[in-house]
N, C-alpha and C positions, 0 to 999 in steps of 0.2 A: 248623250254627250255630256260634259260636263262643262262648268263655267269656263276652265282654262281652254277647252276645246272651241267652244263657244266664241271666245276673244280670237283666238287664233284661225278661225273662220272669215270673222270678221276683218280683221289684218287682210286678210287673202283676197278677202273682196275687193278690197281698196288698193290692189296692184294689178297689174296689167299683167297678163300671164307670160308674156317673152321677157319678164324681169326676173320670175321664178325658176329658181335653179332645180334641176334635178332632185328627185327626195328632199323637198321644202317642208313636208310637214314638221320633223322635230326643229327647225329652223324656227318656221311660225309657232310652235309653242313655245318657243325661247324667247321670244318677240312678245309671246301672249306675256310671259311670266315678266318680262319688261316693262311693258305698259301696267300690270297689276303693281308692280314693285315702283315703279319711278314716275309713271302717269305721264304730264304732261312734263315732268324734268327730266325724260329720256333725250340724250344727245346722239349725235353720231358716232361718238368714239363707243358708246355703251351698246349700240349696234353693230359697230365692227367686233367688239369684244365677242355677243352674241356667237357672229358669223362665226369668227376665228374660233371660239370656243365648237361648235357646228363642224367644221371642218376637220377637227381634230377629233371628235366621234366618230368620222368617215375616215380616216385614217389618211387623210389630204394632207399633203403639204401645198400650199400657194407662196409666190412671192410677197403679198399682201396681208402675209399672217406673221405683222409685226405690230407691236404697238401703233396707235393711230398717229400718236406726232411724228411718226416718221415716216408717214404716207406720204408723199406727193397731193397736193391740193386736189387737182383731178382726181385722184382715186380714192381721197377722201370723200369726195362729192358722190362716187355711186352708191354709197348707203342712201343719200337722200329718200328716194322712191319709197324705200322700207320706213323712215323714221317718219315720213308723212302717212302712211299707212297706219301705222301703230299710232299714231297722235291721234287720227283721223276716227279712231277704231275706239277712243276714248270717250 
């Protein structure tokens, strides 16, 4: 297991299983890259951007696949557990 995979596993361990979507491993790898590149400066917008890219990779369309600023505040907050998990993995 390489260092990105190890970090993805740490992020996963900071999340409850009920918030992890199906086929989340590629998403966790993207979150690990965010953690490496942005570290404690990672934002909810960064998390959302990674999620949107992951949805695109899966060929999925979703109403929340818009720029972060265009999301209702309640929807923006849905990324909070993932941001917290990323920051706790550092």
